N, C-alpha and C positions, 0 to 999 in steps of 0.2 A: 534364480534371481534375475529380474528384468534389468535392462541396461540402465535405466534411470536410478534404480535401487543400488546398482553397482557404483554409480557415480557418487551417490550419497555415502555409501559404505566406505569409499575411499576419499572422503572429504577431509578437510584440514580443520582440526578442532583446537589446536594449540599453536602458539608462536613457533615452538620447536618443530612442528610438523610441516610448516610452510616450505615450499620448494626453495632451494638455494638460489634460484634465479633472481630472487628479490634483492639479493646482496645486502641483507641487513647486517649491520655491525653488532657486536656483542652489547654495546651500550644501548643501541636501539632495541634489541631483543629484550634486554632487562627492563627497559622502560615500558615496553608493550606488555610484558608479562604482568606488570602491576595492574594494567587496565583489564587484562584478561581475567584476573581474579574478581573484578567487580562486574564486568559485563562479558558474558561468554562470547567466544568467536566461533564462527563456522562458515566455511564456504566450500563449494564443491569444485571438482577439477574443471568442469565446463566453464563456470562463471570466472574462475581464477584465470583461465586461459585468455580471457578478454583483457587482462591487465597488460600494459606495456611495462615490463620490468625496468626499462631504462628511464622511465619517467616517474619521479617521486610524487608528482602531482597528478598522476593518472586518475581520471574520475572513477573508474571501476575500483581501483585500489582504495580510494578515499571512502567509497560507499560500503566496502566489504571488509576492510582491515582496520584494526583499531589505531588510534592516535592518542598522544598525550593529552590533547584538548578534552578528552572524555572524562578526565579526572576532575574537571570543574563541576561541582554539584549544585550550582545555581539552577533553579527551576523546580519543576514538579514531576512526579512519576505518573500523575493522572490529570492531564491538562484539560480533558473534556468531560470530567465527571462520570467516568465509566462505572466506578464503584457504586455511586449513588443510583445509577440507572439499572443495576443488576436486579432482576426479579426472581431468577432461579440460577443454580450453578450453570455457568456458561451461556446464559441468556440475558440480554439487555433489551430494554424497551424505553428508549428515550423519546422518540417521535411516535405519535399515535399510530401511524400507518405502517411503521417499519419495526421489525424484530431483528436483532443482531445476535447471531449465534457464534460464539467463540469456540470453534470445534476442536482446536488443537493449539498447543503452544510451540509447535515445531515449524521450521522453515527450511528451505533448501539452501539458504544462506542467511546470516543474521546481518540485516542492514544496520549500519552504525547510526543512522538517523531515525531508527525505529521509535515511534511514540509509545510503544509498549515494551520499553526496555525493562520494566518490572516484569514479574511473572505474568504472562498474558492470560492465563486461565488454567483450567484443569487439563489433564491428558485426554487424548481422544477416547480412550476406554472409559474414563470417568464421566465424560460428557455423554457418551452413549448410554451410560447407566441411567441418565436423567432424561433420555429422549422421549419416553412416554409422557413425563410431566411437561416437557417443553411443548410437545405436540398438543397436549390437552390445553395448555395455556393459550396457544395460538388459536385452537379451535374455539375457545371460549371468548377470545377477544376479536370480535368480528371487524373491528376497525383496522386490524392489521391486514394490509393488502399485499405485502411483500416481505420476504425474509432474505437477509444477507448472511450467508454462511462464510465466516471468516476465520481468523486465528490470531497469531500464527498464519500459516498458509493453508487454505481449505483443501488444496490438492495434495497436501502431505498426508491426508487421511488415506487409508486403504480403499481400494475399490469397493469392498464389501461395506465399509463404513459410509462412503458416499452414497451407495445404493440404499442403505438404511435411512439416511436423512431424506433422500428423495422419495422413498416409499412413504415415509411418515408425513411428508409435506405436500406431495402432489395431489392428494385426495381432498385437501382442505379447500372447499369451494370459494371462499372469499379471498384466497391468495391469487393475485393476478400474475405474479412471476416470482422466480427465485434467482438470486444472484450468488455467485461464488467469487469471493475475494481472494485472488491468487497472483503471486509474482512468478509462477512457474513458466509462463511464456517467455519471461525475461531471464530468470535465473537458472532454470532447468527445463528447457523446452522439450527435452527427451521424455519427460513425464507424459507429454501429449503425443509426440511424434513416434514413440516406440511402444506405447501401451494401448493396443487395440481394445483391450477389455474396458478401459476407461472410456474410450470413445463410444463403444457399444452402449454402455450405461447412459452416458449423456444423450446419445441419440434416442434411445428407448424412452427416457423420461421427458425429453424435450417435446416429444409428440403428445405428452399429457399436460405439460405446463411449460410456459415460456421460461427459458433459462438464459441468463446473461453471465458473461465472465467480465469481471472488473479487475484490471491488472494495473501495474505501475512501471512503465518505462520512464526513466528520468534523464537519460542521455542517449544521443544518437549511436554511441558505441555499443549500446545494448541491443540495437536492431541488427541482427545477424541473419544469415540464411536459415539457421536453425530456428530462431524465434519467428521469422516470417513464415516458415513451414508450419510451426505450431499454431499460429493465428489462422493460417489458411485452412488447416484441418478443422478447427473449431467453427469457422465460418461455413465450411461445406457440411458440417454436422447440423447447421441451422442455428448456431449459437452466436449472437452478436458479441463483439469484444469492445469494451470501452476502457479508456485509460485515465487514471488519476495520478498525475505527476506531483512531485513535491519540489518546490523551489529551494535549491540547496546552494549555499555559499561555496564558491570555487569548484562547482560541478556543472551547474546549468544556469548560473546567475549572469548570463550573457545573452542578449536578445538574439544574436545570430545562432548560438548553440540551441537555445530554446526553440527558436523559430524553425531550425532545421529538424529538431526532434518532432515537432508537431506535423511538419510536412511529410516526413518519412513515415510517421504513424498512419496518416491518411492514405499513403501510398500502399501500405501493406494491409489496409482494411481495418485499422483500429481507429475508432472515433475518439478524439481528445475530448475529455469530459470536464475535468477539473484540473487546475493547477493549485495545489494547496500551499498556503503559507506554512513553513516549517514550525512545528509546535515548540513551546518553551519547556522541553523535557530535560531533566537532569542528565548531564553527559552529552546533550545534543545542542541546546540552544546557543551556547557560546561558540560552538564548533560550526554549525550549519545554518543558523538563522540569517536572513537578509532583512534589512530595514524595510518597513512597509512602503515608504515613499519610493525607494530604489526598486523594490520588488514590482510595484505597480508600473513603473517606467519600463522595466524589462519585459514584463508580460504584455503591456500595451504595444510595445515595438514588435515583439514576436508575433502577436496576432495580426499586425498589419502585413505580415509576410504570407498570410494564409489565404486559402480559398474559402468558400462558404462553409465547408465541413470543419476546417480547422478553427474558423472564427467563432464557432459555437462554444468553444472552451471558455471557462470562467475562472477568475482568480478568487480563491475562496479561503476562508479561515474556519476550521472546525473548533468552535469555541464551546465552553461549558454551557453557554446559553443557546447554542444552535449553530447552524451553518450560515456563515455571514459572507456575502460577496463584497469584495473590495472594489468599489465602483470607480474611484478616482479622486481628483482634486476638486474641492469647492473653491478654494483660494490657496494662497501660498502656505497657510498654516493648517487649514482644515481639509479633511478627506471625508468622502461620502461612503456609507456602507449600507447594505441591505440584507435583512434576514430572508434566506431562502427556505430554511427549516428552523423552527423555533421550539425550544423545550416548553416555553410558557406561551399561552394563547395571546397574551398582550403584545408579544413581539412578532407575531405572524405577519410577514410581508413588510415589516416596519423599515423605513429608510431613516437613517440618522447620520448626523455629522459629528465629528470629533477632532479636536486639535491633536496633531501628530507631530512629534519631534523628529528631527532628522535621523536619529539612531533608534527610534522606537520600532519594535518588531512584533508587538502583540497588543491587544486591547485588555 
């Protein structure tokens, strides 16, 4: 068993299994057990070690351990229409040039703000059973220029499974690049730093087709020597690493915290790409969403702290109708938005205005 697999095997899947260092009272444990029955918990010893047990508001704790706020069922389990865009088991085709492959429903830790709190898809083995159909679909749809292999976490797949995906995809001539959506550099960097076989596979296939890693650092406390080493290994393998953060209440909804995150990311070689508005997911929206007006002010101020690389980051909303940039204020009541990706051709590139109330978090 490799080191990263050992960390997973020794992870915490129940409230009872969490280390006593958290000093949870019996009442707190009983309250959190009710959440655990609705939304599974899991975190591994590495990511858990980043928690300051003396701080009940620790950001790593808030992102990885359940809280009573998750019992609020306001919202939706599918905020961006993923079910409607599914064309084969595990394969979505929302935007004409992009195919999204949900390769697994497993993660190295379960983020409490996850927008796929519902069952995210089939198991890795079940998806692999449809790989020939998936590859045929992409071969036939020549408008597809890139594939995002996500999940769950794409690097939770075995090395053999990752190699199977890359073998099937790298020979498709109209694909310009392949992306892996993974939080492993953040939540379990040992997957990268201690698994030479994975790095060999990525290096071998990146010589055939451009490969990117899209990850999600949300707080400066997630940038550690281990995560920086994982990023460095990927970069030296020839794989660019880009970051899509999520704006989260009481975690990074402070311009200084968010600004520090973006600066530290560029320092370790990760290019900030998007800052996403948190989606109105059941068990998430009342817990983590920040109002749009406040969110824009936070992001705008954080971007003023950046150099040219950090300033390229955009404040985005992944809406059922497309990826919408939150441009800013038109006046006191109205905000401006722009479609960067659109499900419907009529919205492509469209800039629009909308009245936004002080507490409004979504369109």
